[in-house]
C-alpha positions, 0 to 999 in steps of 0.5 A: 761707070759714072755719067755726069749731067751738067746741072746748071740748068735745063732738064737735069733731073729728067736726064739723070732719070733716063740715064739711070733707067738706060743703065739699068736696061744694059745691066750697067753698074754705076751712078749718074750725077748732076754737077754744078761745080768743077771737079766731077766731070773729070772723075766721070766716064761719060757727060751729058749737057741738057738743053736749057738756054745756051748762052746762060749754060755757056757763061756758068760753065766758063766761069767755074773751069767746067768747060776745060773739063768738058773739052778734056773728057771729050778729047780723052774718048769718053762719051759726051752727048749734047741735046738742044742747047748742049748741041750748040755748045758742042759746035764750032760754028754758031750762027749770028745769034751765037755771035751776038750773044758772045756764047762761048762754044766748046768747038767739039764737033765740026757742025755749023748750027743755028739757033731757034730754027723751028720757032719759040717755046709755044711752037714746040712739037713731037715728031717720029724720026728715023735715027740711025743705030736706034730706029723710029724715035718720038722726038720732042723739039722745044725752041730747037736748034739745028745742024745747017752743015756738017764737015766729012768726019761727022755722021749724020743720024737723023734729018727733019725737013731740011735740017740735021737734027742728030750727028755723031762725031767719034764719041761725041753725040749732038741732038736738037731733041729732047730724049729725056722727055720721053719714056723711050731710053733708046737714045740714052742707051746708044749713047752709053753704048759709046763708051769703051768702059 
């Protein structure tokens, strides 16, 4: 199994390490590859879009055609996980900040997102969440977005305050928090379990 991590910006190395650990725990043979260019995603079995700055990531993946590869991979039924900025990019509907910055969304999930719901960088925090299929999980929020509305075909996996912070639509998983910044690999294990490989 080959898992690609979009490597243009954000917690790339942390996702690579967490995925390798999760694969080891699940006895999955394979590799985890960080990529900054087109051509790798199309040859992968799963994909992670990390956090970072959504406008920048959007611009970088669009200029190289990686965005088309991501859409194709997702539409083929292979697992795709977006964390923080990755969640924003997976959505079909952005807020006024998304429109103002002309961030090009991948439009893969029937969700409505709002950027920076929980404040700026200095207001980062950790909280225990109940995540469906995973259990209690220590979630790290950094300038996090949130899902404010979902369509009926989207499954809500976790909420915090009045916001949806984890959701799944078929093979696509969106998280407002950073599972790669904890020692707990269960979110990555759940993500890998969505694979039919």
